Each structure stands twice: as C-alpha cells, then as structure tokens.
Backbone bond lengths (Angstrom), bond angles and torsions (degrees), N, CA, C in turn:
res aa  C-N    CA-C-N  psi(-1)  N-CA   C-N-CA  omega(-1)  CA-C   N-CA-C  phi
1 M - - - 1.457 - - 1.514 111.16 -
2 R 1.362 115.14 -30.19 1.454 118.50 -175.26 1.521 110.55 -62.96
3 W 1.336 115.63 -39.89 1.475 117.13 -177.22 1.519 110.94 -70.16
4 Q 1.355 116.92 -30.95 1.454 119.25 177.03 1.524 110.64 -66.02
5 I 1.353 116.09 -40.52 1.472 120.11 178.34 1.515 110.06 -62.08
6 C 1.359 116.96 -42.87 1.478 121.39 179.90 1.506 110.72 -63.23
7 A 1.348 115.49 -41.73 1.461 118.59 -178.90 1.512 110.37 -65.39
8 G 1.387 116.36 -41.55 1.456 118.65 179.29 1.512 111.43 -64.60
9 L 1.343 117.55 -38.45 1.454 121.39 178.86 1.511 111.20 -63.49
10 L 1.344 116.82 -42.11 1.465 119.98 179.87 1.518 111.19 -64.65
11 M 1.325 116.68 -39.64 1.451 119.78 179.45 1.515 110.57 -67.39
12 A 1.326 116.02 -36.44 1.460 119.11 178.14 1.514 111.40 -65.05
13 L 1.310 116.56 -34.00 1.465 121.08 178.89 1.528 112.38 -81.81
14 G 1.335 117.93 -2.71 1.475 120.37 178.71 1.497 114.15 83.21
15 V 1.319 117.32 17.18 1.466 120.95 179.10 1.505 108.01 -103.26
16 P 1.335 120.07 117.55 1.467 120.53 -179.17 1.510 111.26 -67.09
17 A 1.325 113.83 140.76 1.462 118.66 177.52 1.507 110.35 -75.66
18 C 1.319 115.19 152.12 1.470 121.84 175.69 1.520 111.97 54.85
19 S 1.321 117.77 37.62 1.472 119.51 179.01 1.515 109.90 -73.86
20 R 1.343 115.70 144.66 1.465 122.14 178.96 1.520 109.52 -128.10
21 P 1.325 116.56 148.29 1.476 117.76 178.09 1.522 110.53 -65.60
22 A 1.344 116.03 138.86 1.475 120.86 179.82 1.524 109.53 -67.98
23 P 1.342 117.65 142.41 1.472 119.89 178.67 1.517 110.86 -66.78
24 P 1.330 117.21 148.48 1.471 119.71 179.62 1.520 110.19 -63.10
25 P 1.343 117.68 148.21 1.474 119.94 -179.95 1.528 111.05 -63.66
26 A 1.327 114.83 143.88 1.470 119.31 179.31 1.519 110.04 -69.16
27 P 1.321 117.23 141.47 1.467 119.37 178.62 1.518 110.06 -63.50
28 P 1.343 117.64 147.67 1.471 119.98 179.89 1.524 110.80 -62.33
29 S 1.317 114.89 138.84 1.469 119.28 -178.85 1.517 110.28 -69.41
30 Q 1.337 115.95 140.43 1.455 122.19 179.76 1.518 109.04 -97.38
31 P 1.323 117.60 135.97 1.468 118.60 177.80 1.514 110.76 -64.67
32 A 1.327 115.56 140.89 1.466 120.12 178.93 1.518 109.81 -65.81
33 T 1.315 116.07 136.90 1.463 121.42 -179.99 1.508 109.25 -119.83
34 K 1.322 115.34 152.61 1.455 121.19 177.89 1.514 109.63 -105.39
35 S 1.293 115.64 150.45 1.452 120.17 175.29 1.514 109.36 -63.67
36 A 1.326 115.65 140.17 1.461 119.61 -179.57 1.508 111.84 -63.87
37 T 1.335 115.76 -17.57 1.461 117.97 -178.25 1.513 112.46 -85.66
38 Q 1.325 118.63 -11.46 1.446 120.96 -179.14 1.520 109.73 -81.80
39 P 1.326 118.42 145.81 1.456 119.49 176.84 1.516 110.80 -63.98
40 P 1.342 117.76 134.89 1.459 119.91 -177.25 1.517 111.61 -70.46
41 D 1.345 114.65 152.69 1.459 118.78 172.03 1.520 107.71 -64.99
42 F 1.319 116.25 135.39 1.455 119.18 -174.74 1.515 109.51 -143.31
43 E 1.306 115.42 123.40 1.456 120.96 175.00 1.519 107.23 -100.41
44 P 1.330 118.09 110.96 1.460 119.28 -176.36 1.517 111.36 -64.60
45 P 1.326 117.61 135.84 1.464 120.07 175.29 1.522 110.47 -60.61
46 P 1.313 117.17 155.47 1.470 119.87 179.26 1.527 111.46 -55.13
47 G 1.323 115.28 135.82 1.452 120.30 178.49 1.513 114.68 89.82
48 T 1.339 117.60 -3.13 1.468 120.23 -178.19 1.521 112.54 -111.88
49 E 1.329 117.21 4.56 1.467 120.18 -173.06 1.522 112.36 -56.40
50 K 1.324 118.06 -38.92 1.463 119.52 -175.70 1.516 112.66 -69.80
51 W 1.342 117.28 -15.49 1.462 120.77 179.57 1.524 112.26 -90.17
52 V 1.327 118.13 -5.17 1.469 121.89 -175.84 1.520 109.26 -102.82
53 W 1.345 116.67 123.03 1.461 120.24 -178.40 1.521 110.23 -160.09
54 T 1.321 115.49 168.77 1.462 123.43 174.87 1.520 108.68 -136.08
55 S 1.333 116.91 134.53 1.466 122.42 176.38 1.521 109.22 -129.85
56 T 1.331 116.45 154.70 1.456 121.46 179.80 1.523 110.54 -124.88
57 S 1.315 115.23 160.44 1.458 121.40 176.79 1.524 109.99 -76.26
58 R 1.322 116.35 177.07 1.472 120.62 -177.95 1.517 111.93 -58.71
59 D 1.331 116.78 -40.80 1.465 120.32 -177.52 1.526 112.86 -91.42
60 A 1.330 116.88 4.76 1.471 123.28 177.00 1.528 113.10 63.99
61 R 1.324 118.27 18.36 1.460 120.72 178.58 1.523 112.47 -92.16
62 V 1.309 116.68 -16.99 1.464 121.77 -179.84 1.520 108.59 -120.30
63 S 1.328 115.29 134.88 1.460 120.86 177.77 1.519 109.60 -122.14
64 L 1.315 115.77 140.70 1.461 121.98 169.91 1.519 107.42 -109.20
65 V 1.326 116.17 126.80 1.462 122.02 -178.79 1.519 108.24 -120.49
66 Q 1.317 116.64 117.58 1.462 120.90 178.53 1.527 109.19 -110.15
67 T 1.333 115.53 129.44 1.456 122.36 174.40 1.524 108.23 -120.81
68 A 1.332 116.05 164.27 1.465 120.21 -177.25 1.519 109.82 -141.83
69 S 1.323 116.04 135.67 1.462 121.34 174.71 1.515 111.43 -96.74
70 A 1.334 116.29 -16.50 1.462 123.18 177.76 1.520 107.01 -161.20
71 P 1.327 118.61 162.45 1.464 119.72 177.23 1.526 111.37 -55.18
72 N 1.322 115.20 129.93 1.463 122.65 179.68 1.534 112.85 61.15
73 N 1.324 115.95 27.49 1.464 121.52 175.70 1.526 106.93 -133.28
74 C 1.337 116.05 93.35 1.468 120.82 -166.69 1.521 112.18 -124.75
75 E 1.325 113.68 164.11 1.465 122.33 168.03 1.524 107.32 -127.95
76 I 1.323 115.93 133.58 1.461 121.72 179.78 1.519 108.08 -115.63
77 R 1.342 116.89 133.77 1.458 122.43 179.99 1.517 109.11 -125.86
78 C 1.327 115.40 137.75 1.459 122.10 176.67 1.524 108.13 -106.40
79 L 1.333 116.20 121.76 1.463 122.69 -177.81 1.517 109.65 -120.44
80 R 1.327 115.93 139.45 1.466 120.72 -176.46 1.519 110.99 -126.06
81 D 1.331 115.26 137.74 1.459 121.44 173.15 1.525 109.42 -80.59
82 P 1.341 118.35 154.19 1.469 126.62 0.42 1.526 112.20 -77.81
83 G 1.314 115.94 149.75 1.452 121.12 174.48 1.507 115.63 86.73
84 Q 1.334 117.41 3.80 1.467 119.52 -179.14 1.529 111.36 50.66
85 Q 1.324 115.74 51.33 1.457 121.08 179.86 1.525 109.82 -74.24
86 E 1.314 116.11 136.78 1.463 120.34 -179.81 1.527 109.69 -75.33
87 V 1.324 116.26 122.83 1.464 122.42 179.84 1.518 110.15 -92.59
88 W 1.309 116.62 -44.95 1.461 121.79 177.25 1.519 109.38 -161.17
89 K 1.327 115.24 164.15 1.461 120.55 172.84 1.519 108.27 -147.65
90 A 1.321 115.80 157.26 1.461 120.50 -176.98 1.518 109.15 -151.57
91 A 1.327 115.35 148.81 1.461 121.37 174.11 1.518 107.81 -87.23
92 S 1.321 115.36 86.98 1.462 120.58 -174.71 1.518 109.45 -158.90
93 C 1.340 116.16 149.11 1.465 122.03 174.97 1.519 108.73 -103.65
94 L 1.316 116.64 118.16 1.465 122.03 179.65 1.524 109.12 -104.34
95 G 1.317 115.99 66.14 1.447 120.37 177.71 1.518 112.91 81.47
96 T 1.329 114.95 -174.52 1.460 122.60 -178.60 1.530 109.66 -118.68
97 R 1.317 116.39 -175.02 1.467 120.39 178.78 1.522 111.73 -62.32
98 E 1.330 117.24 -27.26 1.457 120.48 -179.09 1.526 112.07 -77.19
99 S 1.328 117.13 -15.92 1.461 120.42 179.30 1.528 110.17 -72.08
100 V 1.331 114.87 155.22 1.469 121.08 172.95 1.518 106.72 -102.04
101 R 1.338 117.20 123.16 1.459 121.76 -174.54 1.523 109.99 -117.81
102 L 1.317 116.07 127.64 1.464 121.37 178.70 1.524 108.09 -120.75
103 V 1.334 115.43 125.46 1.459 122.79 -169.25 1.520 109.92 -112.52
104 S 1.325 116.49 136.15 1.462 120.51 176.80 1.524 109.87 -68.50
105 D 1.325 116.29 161.26 1.465 120.85 -176.73 1.526 112.44 -62.18
106 N 1.347 117.49 -30.01 1.462 119.90 179.74 1.526 112.50 -93.68
107 G 1.331 117.21 -1.79 1.457 120.77 177.74 1.508 115.03 78.98
108 E 1.327 117.14 4.29 1.463 120.12 -176.65 1.530 112.13 -79.07
109 R 1.333 116.32 -40.99 1.471 120.86 -175.26 1.528 110.26 -109.96
110 I 1.317 114.35 142.75 1.464 121.07 177.95 1.523 107.91 -137.86
111 L 1.316 116.06 130.68 1.462 121.44 173.17 1.525 107.37 -107.76
112 V 1.329 115.76 118.62 1.463 121.87 -178.80 1.522 108.39 -107.23
113 I 1.320 115.94 118.49 1.461 122.39 -177.04 1.524 108.58 -106.72
114 D 1.322 115.81 129.41 1.463 121.84 -179.33 1.523 109.01 -104.19
115 P 1.335 118.61 106.67 1.466 120.05 -178.42 1.526 113.38 -65.81
116 A 1.335 116.75 -25.70 1.467 120.82 -178.05 1.524 109.53 -136.39
117 P 1.350 117.24 71.02 1.464 119.78 -177.52 1.526 111.68 -64.28
118 A 1.324 115.19 146.19 1.462 120.45 178.76 1.521 109.96 -68.81
119 L 1.308 115.10 145.18 1.462 121.06 178.57 1.519 109.22 -100.31
120 E 1.313 115.54 124.12 1.463 121.88 175.05 1.524 107.43 -129.23
121 G 1.322 114.47 70.98 1.451 119.12 -176.48 1.515 110.71 111.30
122 N 1.329 116.58 -138.49 1.455 122.02 -176.40 1.523 111.24 -69.06
123 W 1.330 116.95 142.19 1.461 121.56 -178.99 1.515 111.99 -62.07
124 R 1.334 116.97 -27.20 1.466 120.37 -177.49 1.525 112.28 -61.64
125 A 1.322 116.71 -28.24 1.465 120.68 -176.36 1.519 113.14 -88.35
126 A 1.324 117.55 0.97 1.468 120.06 -179.41 1.526 110.35 -67.42
127 A 1.335 116.79 127.77 1.468 121.83 178.56 1.524 109.00 -83.03
128 V 1.325 116.76 111.07 1.465 120.72 -176.85 1.528 112.29 -91.61
129 A 1.323 117.93 -20.41 1.471 121.21 178.64 1.523 108.86 -154.38
130 T 1.331 115.40 146.30 1.462 121.38 178.46 1.521 108.84 -132.36
131 A 1.331 115.90 133.11 1.463 121.97 178.43 1.528 108.96 -99.86
132 Y 1.333 116.31 131.76 1.459 122.21 -178.62 1.527 110.17 -119.61
133 M 1.327 114.57 150.05 1.457 122.47 170.58 1.523 107.19 -124.44
134 R 1.317 116.29 112.08 1.469 122.28 -177.82 1.525 111.52 51.45
135 G 1.316 116.23 41.51 1.455 121.11 176.34 1.508 115.43 87.05
136 E 1.336 117.86 -5.43 1.457 121.29 179.54 1.524 109.68 -99.85
137 P 1.345 118.17 128.58 1.471 119.96 179.05 1.523 110.82 -66.97
138 K 1.339 116.07 132.32 1.460 121.44 -177.61 1.525 112.94 -117.89
139 A 1.327 118.20 -29.30 1.468 120.72 -178.04 1.519 109.08 -157.33
140 Q 1.336 115.01 153.43 1.461 121.11 176.97 1.514 110.14 -129.07
141 L 1.315 114.72 145.99 1.458 122.28 174.04 1.520 106.59 -109.03
142 L 1.336 116.46 123.21 1.454 121.48 -178.24 1.519 110.72 -98.65
143 A 1.321 115.18 159.97 1.464 119.75 177.37 1.521 110.68 -59.58
144 S 1.322 117.10 -33.52 1.469 120.77 -179.48 1.519 112.46 -69.86
145 D 1.337 117.95 -15.87 1.468 120.38 175.59 1.524 111.17 -75.16
146 L 1.330 116.26 -21.32 1.463 121.00 -175.76 1.523 113.55 -108.98
147 F 1.324 117.29 -26.45 1.463 121.25 -174.64 1.525 110.27 -130.32
148 S 1.329 115.37 138.41 1.467 120.15 177.00 1.520 111.55 -90.46
149 T 1.327 117.61 -25.26 1.463 122.72 176.47 1.522 108.78 -138.31
150 D 1.328 115.32 169.89 1.463 119.50 178.50 1.523 112.06 -99.23
151 A 1.335 116.89 19.26 1.466 121.15 -175.91 1.525 112.00 -59.66
152 K 1.323 118.19 -36.41 1.467 121.94 -177.34 1.529 112.68 -100.33
153 L 1.308 117.21 -7.10 1.455 120.64 -177.63 1.524 111.14 -80.64
154 M 1.317 115.67 156.17 1.462 122.15 172.36 1.525 106.48 -103.37
155 V 1.323 115.61 101.77 1.461 121.06 -176.76 1.529 108.64 -99.14
156 F 1.325 115.96 115.01 1.462 122.28 178.31 1.529 108.93 -102.51
157 P 1.326 118.04 166.37 1.465 119.45 -179.31 1.525 113.85 -57.23
158 D 1.336 116.82 -31.94 1.460 119.34 -175.17 1.525 114.55 -118.82
159 S 1.323 118.09 -5.78 1.466 119.32 -176.16 1.520 110.91 -156.03
160 L 1.331 114.05 177.24 1.462 121.36 -175.27 1.522 109.24 -133.74
161 Q 1.328 117.49 133.42 1.467 121.19 172.44 1.518 108.09 -105.06
162 W 1.327 116.52 121.89 1.460 121.77 -176.08 1.526 112.67 -126.35
163 L 1.331 117.59 -12.77 1.460 121.88 177.19 1.525 109.83 -99.96
164 S 1.324 116.07 158.17 1.463 119.99 177.16 1.523 109.73 -70.01
165 G 1.328 116.04 158.42 1.452 120.29 179.77 1.508 111.79 101.79
166 G 1.341 115.60 -146.40 1.454 121.03 -179.19 1.507 112.01 -82.38
167 R 1.319 114.62 173.30 1.461 120.00 -177.19 1.520 111.93 -61.51
168 K 1.339 117.03 -42.79 1.456 120.96 -178.27 1.521 113.23 -117.51
169 V 1.335 116.57 -2.94 1.468 120.71 179.58 1.521 108.19 -125.47
170 P 1.343 118.07 92.85 1.468 120.30 -178.61 1.520 112.32 -67.18
171 V 1.333 115.61 140.33 1.465 122.30 177.82 1.526 108.47 -135.36
172 P 1.341 118.23 119.79 1.465 126.43 -4.55 1.522 111.43 -71.18
173 A 1.318 115.76 156.73 1.457 120.34 -179.03 1.523 110.38 -71.61
174 P 1.335 118.18 147.23 1.466 120.23 173.28 1.525 110.14 -54.04
175 K 1.322 116.09 141.17 1.462 119.90 -175.73 1.519 109.78 -152.32
176 F 1.341 115.07 163.66 1.455 120.16 174.24 1.522 109.56 -68.77
177 V 1.327 115.21 140.18 1.455 119.66 172.26 1.527 107.56 -64.10
178 E 1.313 116.94 135.94 1.460 120.94 -176.79 1.528 111.04 -56.06
179 G 1.322 115.91 127.29 1.452 121.56 178.49 1.515 114.36 83.86
180 S 1.324 118.54 0.14 1.463 121.11 -178.42 1.525 110.03 -115.54
181 P 1.346 117.51 132.10 1.461 119.72 -179.66 1.519 114.15 -85.62
182 D 1.346 118.32 -7.39 1.463 118.48 -174.73 1.527 114.57 -138.82
183 R 1.330 118.36 4.97 1.466 121.01 179.18 1.521 109.77 -104.22
184 V 1.331 115.08 129.21 1.462 121.53 -177.59 1.523 108.89 -115.61
185 E 1.320 115.64 131.74 1.466 121.55 -178.50 1.520 110.22 -100.40
186 L 1.339 115.55 131.48 1.456 122.61 178.58 1.520 109.48 -120.61
187 Q 1.318 116.92 139.02 1.457 121.57 174.72 1.521 107.72 -103.73
188 L 1.337 116.09 112.06 1.457 121.00 -175.07 1.522 111.18 -79.92
189 I 1.320 115.81 161.06 1.453 121.36 -175.37 1.522 112.32 -67.96
190 D 1.340 117.27 -22.18 1.470 120.13 -179.91 1.524 112.65 -90.90
191 G 1.344 117.12 8.98 1.458 121.07 177.08 1.512 114.70 94.82
192 R 1.317 118.10 -10.26 1.458 120.45 178.95 1.528 110.87 -80.73
193 K 1.319 114.85 162.62 1.459 121.79 176.40 1.518 108.84 -111.81
194 A 1.312 116.12 141.49 1.461 121.46 176.82 1.524 109.02 -124.87
195 I 1.333 115.52 146.31 1.460 122.32 176.28 1.523 107.58 -120.60
196 V 1.327 116.23 125.72 1.459 122.21 -179.59 1.524 108.78 -125.96
197 L 1.330 116.48 136.75 1.460 120.58 175.27 1.525 109.73 -80.35
198 L 1.324 116.32 161.64 1.455 120.21 179.43 1.522 112.30 -63.91
199 D 1.332 117.62 -19.73 1.462 119.71 177.07 1.524 112.35 -87.07
200 G 1.345 117.20 4.87 1.452 121.34 176.85 1.510 115.18 93.58
201 T 1.328 118.06 -0.41 1.460 121.15 -179.66 1.525 110.37 -74.48
202 L 1.323 116.58 128.48 1.466 122.05 177.35 1.523 108.18 -89.26
203 V 1.330 117.01 113.59 1.460 120.95 -176.55 1.522 112.45 -105.03
204 E 1.332 117.50 -14.44 1.462 121.19 177.80 1.520 108.92 -155.41
205 G 1.342 115.63 138.81 1.455 119.74 176.87 1.507 114.58 100.67
206 A 1.346 117.04 19.82 1.461 119.50 177.01 1.519 109.87 -60.83
207 R 1.321 115.76 156.76 1.462 120.43 -175.29 1.520 110.92 -56.73
208 P 1.331 117.03 141.47 1.466 120.24 177.00 1.520 110.06 -64.16
209 A 1.314 115.36 150.63 1.460 119.41 178.24 1.518 109.41 -64.88
210 D 1.324 115.97 138.76 1.460 120.54 177.99 1.521 109.43 -64.79
211 K 1.345 116.97 134.23 1.461 120.91 -175.23 1.514 112.10 -61.71
212 S 1.327 116.25 -41.60 1.458 118.91 -179.27 1.514 110.98 -64.51
213 T 1.348 115.65 -38.47 1.465 119.57 178.11 1.516 110.43 -66.25
214 S 1.339 116.80 -43.56 1.460 120.11 179.49 1.519 110.81 -63.31
215 L 1.339 117.09 -39.81 1.455 120.75 179.54 1.516 110.40 -64.56
216 G 1.326 116.03 -40.56 1.456 119.20 178.95 1.509 111.70 -63.61
217 K 1.338 116.83 -41.44 1.460 120.41 178.20 1.517 110.51 -64.21
218 G 1.343 116.72 -38.32 1.460 120.16 179.77 1.519 111.56 -63.48
219 K 1.335 117.35 -42.61 1.457 121.12 178.26 1.518 111.21 -64.55
220 A 1.327 115.86 -39.50 1.461 119.08 179.37 1.519 110.77 -63.92
221 K 1.352 117.21 -41.17 1.461 120.47 178.29 1.522 110.70 -64.63
222 A 1.347 117.34 -39.66 1.465 120.64 179.61 1.518 110.64 -63.31
223 K 1.333 117.06 -41.50 1.460 120.63 178.65 1.522 110.77 -64.42
224 A 1.321 116.12 -40.07 1.466 119.57 179.94 1.519 110.60 -64.32
225 K 1.350 117.49 -41.51 1.461 120.48 177.97 1.522 110.69 -64.40
226 A 1.338 117.19 -39.75 1.467 120.55 179.69 1.515 110.71 -61.11
227 K 1.327 116.69 -40.36 1.460 119.93 179.39 1.520 110.72 -64.82
228 L 1.334 117.48 -37.27 1.458 120.38 -179.19 1.520 111.51 -66.96
229 H 1.337 117.73 -31.27 1.455 120.89 -177.22 1.517 112.58 -84.40
230 R 1.326 119.17 -9.08 1.458 120.45 -179.70 1.519 110.53 -74.33
C-alpha cells in the first residue's frame, strides 16, 4: 500500500512516475561518398553505348575506363590498384566495345585491334591496329602491312575482315604471347600468324612477297649472273 500512496502523491504533485531520461538525438546521417580514385558511375547518353568499355591488364592490377559524352567524344582513364588510383587520363577514344584492347602491365601502352576496320577507299589503307601511349596514338598497322593482295580477305562494302573467325569476333582472339609482357599474337584469315608489339611494331607475319615482284627479281639476278659468266 505504501508504494501506491507514494505513486498517488507524485501524481498529485505533477511528477510522472517511473520517468526516464530521454535518449540523446541520433546524429544526422552523412551521405555516402566515393573515393575520388574510383571510376564514377556513368550512364552513357543514347547512341554512345558502343564507346563505353573497361579493359584490364594481364595481371588485372590496371584498368582502363572509357566513357563518352557523344559518339566519338570520349575520356579514357587509367586506374591502378591498390585503391584504383588514377595514373593518367586523356580526352581520346581508344576504339569501341568491338575492338580488342591489350594493356601493358603499367597501363602506359595500349594496342587496340579492330577486327572489322571501316573502309574509306582502298582496302590497303584500312587501319587494323593502333598503338597508343597514355591515350595518344603513336603507330598504326595497315592491312597492306600484313597482306599483299585481297585474295584471302573478306572485303565488305563498309568494312574488312582480316582475322580468322567471325566478321567482328575473331577466333582465336588476339592475345599476349605466353610469358611475354608486350608481344601480341594474331591469327590471320589466311592461316598465317602475326606477332605485334604493344608499340605497333610488326615482328612476325609481314605480307608475303608479291609473286610477280619475286619473279622479276629472279630474272634480274639470272641476267646479272649471265653477264658475269660472259
């Protein structure tokens, strides 16, 4: 009964029974932030999807991220682990999603291979591969560097197929030579193999000598020998 009397007295005095201190207000929530080194979320504008892609180096420690604000208007960023630190960036388009991109271990050099280069005139002038240094084009490999004639090529009204496999999906895909950080192996449509360095240098698979040219050289050598024996 005593506690009931106390409770009634407290209520009469205006003091609530069993009062507890209110909990402190929760701190305001902070918006989540991303590290400046991470690639930003990017929704490609309509019509630019083919220009947006990501490629990695052989050891997956370096990433190249290309975004586009308009067709053929791109920004390329090189990010390196740990932390996806930005190494360099450039206002440049390094091919499309259909291109095959091979990245050096340090992210400095990129070889972009076009399985179906656009034709603007003679097939010989078609650029089949471009070598970049930090997003700047440094060298190009032309179809005429690999082929002396178009007998084995698939020449379409708007493009050229020069690698084995499908028109836009080469099989086998260009790849690094095993154990080499800068040699890329290509399987040509005529069955030959080509080796290209990341700087664009063709070290194996140059176009075969034209038969008529070789025959002419052979005749010239025969005539020269005949003169020596006279």
